Each structure stands twice: as C-alpha cells, then as structure tokens.
N, CA and C of each residue as an Amber inpcrd file, in Angstrom:
protein
   225
  -0.2050000  44.4110000 -11.6090000   0.4010000  43.1120000 -11.8110000
   0.5830000  42.8560000 -13.3140000   1.7200000  42.3460000 -13.6990000
   2.0070000  42.0250000 -15.0900000   1.2640000  40.7480000 -15.4780000
   0.6610000  40.7730000 -16.6690000  -0.0480000  39.6000000 -17.1690000
   0.6120000  39.1030000 -18.4510000   0.4660000  37.8140000 -18.7130000
   1.0780000  37.1910000 -19.8780000   0.0310000  36.8840000 -20.9440000
   0.2690000  37.4080000 -22.1400000  -0.5470000  37.0770000 -23.3050000
   0.3060000  36.2780000 -24.2760000  -0.1990000  35.1690000 -24.7610000
   0.5490000  34.3060000 -25.6720000  -0.0420000  34.4450000 -27.0760000
   0.8220000  34.7700000 -28.0470000   0.4080000  34.9260000 -29.4370000
   0.5480000  33.5790000 -30.1530000  -0.5210000  33.1360000 -30.8010000
  -0.5110000  31.8220000 -31.4590000  -0.4190000  31.9160000 -32.9850000
  -0.1320000  33.1030000 -33.5140000  -0.0700000  33.2910000 -34.9700000
   0.9570000  32.3920000 -35.6510000   2.1390000  32.2770000 -35.0800000
   3.1940000  31.5090000 -35.7410000   2.8790000  30.0140000 -35.7800000
   2.0940000  29.5520000 -34.8460000   1.6700000  28.1510000 -34.8670000
   0.7340000  27.9230000 -36.0530000  -0.1710000  28.8740000 -36.2730000
  -1.0610000  28.7820000 -37.4320000  -0.2790000  28.9090000 -38.7340000
   0.7600000  29.7380000 -38.7400000   1.6050000  29.8970000 -39.9280000
   2.2660000  28.5750000 -40.2970000   2.7940000  27.8680000 -39.3040000
   3.4010000  26.5560000 -39.5560000   2.3860000  25.5770000 -40.1330000
   1.2090000  25.5540000 -39.5570000   0.1640000  24.6400000 -40.0400000
  -0.1760000  24.9280000 -41.5000000  -0.3600000  26.2020000 -41.8250000
  -0.7240000  26.5690000 -43.1910000   0.4130000  26.2670000 -44.1650000
   1.6580000  26.5030000 -43.7510000   2.8150000  26.2380000 -44.6150000
   2.9530000  24.7460000 -44.9020000   2.6220000  23.9240000 -43.9270000
   2.7090000  22.4730000 -44.0990000   1.5250000  21.9060000 -44.8590000
   0.4310000  22.6510000 -44.8820000  -0.7710000  22.1580000 -45.5440000
  -1.4080000  21.0070000 -44.8000000  -1.2500000  21.0050000 -43.4740000
  -1.7950000  19.9310000 -42.6500000  -2.7130000  20.5100000 -41.5800000
  -3.1780000  19.6590000 -40.6820000  -4.0160000  20.1180000 -39.5760000
  -3.2100000  20.3270000 -38.2990000  -1.9010000  20.1750000 -38.3770000
  -1.0470000  20.3550000 -37.2060000   0.1340000  21.2320000 -37.5600000
   0.7250000  21.9360000 -36.6470000   0.3210000  22.0440000 -35.2490000
  -0.9740000  22.8390000 -35.1210000  -1.7200000  22.5440000 -34.1080000
  -3.0260000  23.1610000 -33.9050000  -2.9070000  24.4190000 -33.0500000
  -3.3100000  25.5770000 -33.5740000  -3.2990000  26.7880000 -32.7610000
  -4.2650000  26.6930000 -31.5770000  -5.3360000  25.9480000 -31.7490000
  -6.2920000  25.7760000 -30.6480000  -5.6410000  24.9830000 -29.5180000
  -4.9760000  23.9170000 -29.8660000  -4.2970000  23.1140000 -28.8370000
  -3.2140000  23.9360000 -28.1410000  -2.4770000  24.7240000 -28.9150000
  -1.4420000  25.5810000 -28.3290000  -2.0510000  26.5930000 -27.3650000
  -3.1880000  27.1510000 -27.7330000  -3.8580000  28.1150000 -26.8560000
  -4.3040000  27.4520000 -25.5580000  -4.8350000  26.2500000 -25.6640000
  -5.2660000  25.5320000 -24.4640000  -4.0820000  25.1630000 -23.5750000
  -2.9660000  24.7840000 -24.1820000  -1.7570000  24.4970000 -23.3990000
  -1.2580000  25.7470000 -22.6880000  -1.2970000  26.8800000 -23.3810000
  -0.8740000  28.1400000 -22.7680000  -1.7970000  28.5090000 -21.6060000
  -3.0950000  28.3200000 -21.7940000  -4.0480000  28.5990000 -20.7220000
  -3.7790000  27.6930000 -19.5210000  -3.5810000  26.4250000 -19.7850000
  -3.2960000  25.4600000 -18.7220000  -2.0160000  25.8180000 -17.9710000
  -1.0360000  26.3630000 -18.6960000   0.2520000  26.7240000 -18.0990000
   0.2050000  28.0530000 -17.3510000  -0.9190000  28.7570000 -17.4160000
  -1.0590000  29.9670000 -16.6240000  -1.1250000  31.2690000 -17.3920000
  -1.2060000  31.2210000 -18.7180000  -1.3180000  32.4590000 -19.4980000
  -2.6050000  33.1860000 -19.1230000  -2.5550000  34.5030000 -19.2060000
  -3.7160000  35.3290000 -18.8710000  -4.5730000  35.6690000 -20.0870000
  -3.9850000  35.5470000 -21.2850000  -4.7090000  35.8820000 -22.5140000
  -4.0640000  35.1780000 -23.7030000  -4.8530000  35.0150000 -24.7410000
  -4.3670000  34.4830000 -26.0170000  -4.5540000  35.5800000 -27.0530000
  -3.4830000  35.8460000 -27.8090000  -3.5270000  36.8680000 -28.8530000
  -3.4530000  36.1970000 -30.2120000  -4.2900000  36.6610000 -31.1390000
  -4.2360000  36.1570000 -32.5000000  -4.5800000  37.2700000 -33.4760000
  -3.9470000  37.2210000 -34.6350000  -4.1430000  38.2200000 -35.6780000
  -5.0490000  37.6260000 -36.7380000  -6.2570000  38.1370000 -36.8130000
  -7.2230000  37.6570000 -37.8010000  -7.0880000  38.5190000 -39.0530000
  -6.3880000  37.9850000 -40.0330000  -6.1270000  38.7160000 -41.2770000
  -7.3400000  38.6580000 -42.2010000  -7.4740000  39.6840000 -43.0210000
  -8.5850000  39.7380000 -43.9660000  -8.5450000  38.5670000 -44.9500000
  -7.3360000  38.1480000 -45.3450000  -7.1920000  37.0350000 -46.2920000
  -7.1680000  35.6670000 -45.6070000  -7.2690000  35.6590000 -44.2770000
  -7.2760000  34.4210000 -43.4780000  -6.0650000  33.5470000 -43.7980000
  -4.9190000  34.1870000 -43.9850000  -3.7100000  33.4700000 -44.3780000
  -3.1940000  32.5370000 -43.2840000  -3.4360000  32.8650000 -42.0240000
  -2.9100000  32.0470000 -40.9280000  -4.0500000  31.5260000 -40.0460000
  -4.5740000  32.3650000 -39.1940000  -5.7010000  31.9750000 -38.3440000
  -6.9470000  31.8670000 -39.2150000  -7.6600000  30.7700000 -39.0870000
  -8.8630000  30.5190000 -39.8750000 -10.1100000  30.8000000 -39.0320000
 -11.2340000  31.0210000 -39.7020000 -12.4890000  31.2800000 -38.9930000
 -12.8240000  30.1510000 -38.0190000 -12.5650000  28.9300000 -38.4230000
 -12.8660000  27.7750000 -37.5610000 -12.0420000  27.8210000 -36.2750000
 -10.7760000  28.2560000 -36.3760000  -9.9410000  28.4050000 -35.1790000
 -10.6050000  29.3600000 -34.1940000 -11.0570000  30.4790000 -34.7130000
 -11.6890000  31.4940000 -33.8710000 -12.9610000  30.9610000 -33.2190000
 -13.7660000  30.2500000 -33.9910000 -15.0050000  29.6790000 -33.4530000
 -14.7180000  28.7060000 -32.3100000 -13.7460000  27.8400000 -32.5040000
 -13.4060000  26.8610000 -31.4650000 -12.8400000  27.5630000 -30.2380000
 -11.9510000  28.5190000 -30.4530000 -11.3540000  29.2370000 -29.3230000
 -12.4120000  29.9520000 -28.4930000 -13.4090000  30.5330000 -29.1500000
 -14.4930000  31.2000000 -28.4150000 -15.2240000  30.2240000 -27.5060000
 -15.3370000  28.9900000 -27.9410000 -16.0600000  27.9760000 -27.1720000
 -15.2520000  27.4240000 -26.0000000 -13.9430000  27.2540000 -26.1860000
 -13.1730000  26.4940000 -25.2010000 -12.3300000  27.3320000 -24.2440000
 -11.9420000  28.5330000 -24.6320000 -11.0820000  29.3270000 -23.7470000
 -11.8710000  29.9140000 -22.5860000 -11.2510000  29.9330000 -21.4400000
 -11.8550000  30.6020000 -20.2870000 -11.0930000  31.8710000 -19.9370000
 -10.0020000  32.1420000 -20.6550000  -9.2310000  33.3680000 -20.4500000
  -9.5410000  34.3440000 -21.5850000  -9.0320000  35.5470000 -21.4540000
  -9.2740000  36.6050000 -22.4270000  -8.6440000  36.2590000 -23.7740000
  -9.3400000  36.6250000 -24.8500000  -8.8080000  36.4520000 -26.1990000
  -8.6550000  37.8410000 -26.8100000  -7.4440000  38.1570000 -27.2450000
  -7.1290000  39.4560000 -27.8240000  -7.0190000  39.3030000 -29.3390000
  -7.9510000  39.9130000 -30.0730000  -7.9350000  39.8300000 -31.5330000
  -7.2580000  41.0640000 -32.1130000  -6.2950000  40.8400000 -32.9940000
  -5.6630000  41.9240000 -33.7370000  -6.2390000  41.8790000 -35.1430000
  -6.8160000  43.0000000 -35.5910000  -7.4250000  43.0480000 -36.9200000
  -7.1590000  44.4030000 -37.5510000  -7.0650000  44.4230000 -38.8800000
  -6.9050000  45.6730000 -39.6100000  -8.2560000  46.3850000 -39.6940000
  -8.2020000  47.6920000 -39.7160000  -9.4130000  48.4900000 -39.8800000
  -9.5350000  48.8200000 -41.3680000 -10.3290000  48.0250000 -42.0750000
 -10.5070000  48.2040000 -43.5170000 -11.9770000  48.0900000 -43.8710000
 -12.3010000  48.5060000 -45.0910000 -13.6840000  48.3770000 -45.5830000
 -13.9340000  47.0090000 -46.1410000
C-alpha cells in the first residue's frame, strides 16, 4: 500500500525568512496528520537554518505518526 509522507521544510523556511513565529511547521505537521498523512518528513540541517531544535522536540511529543528525519552524515 502506498503511504503519504508530508515534508514540512518549506513551511519552516517561510517562518525563518519572515523572522516570525508563523507559519508553524508543528501546526502544519499536525494538520497533515489530521488529514491522513502517514509520516512527516523534515530536514534537520547542521546550521539549523530552517527546522529548529524546538520544532523537533515538540514534534516528538505531539505526533502519533512516523517522523522521517533527513540529516547529513558529518563530523
């Protein structure tokens, strides 16, 4: 069966570009989960340019679906 994973990186990019607290990647992830998504995908960059540590902490607490982390393999 095909499953749907929703990537929330661009929502975090908008938030960071605006320098505000919205749009919220956490809220977007919860909306996607509510709408039937099977997983949430996010790219945790070493420089934390988009997704922030706090986003990850909150998502770990509130999501009941799978979370797919994309990360670089670096020292």
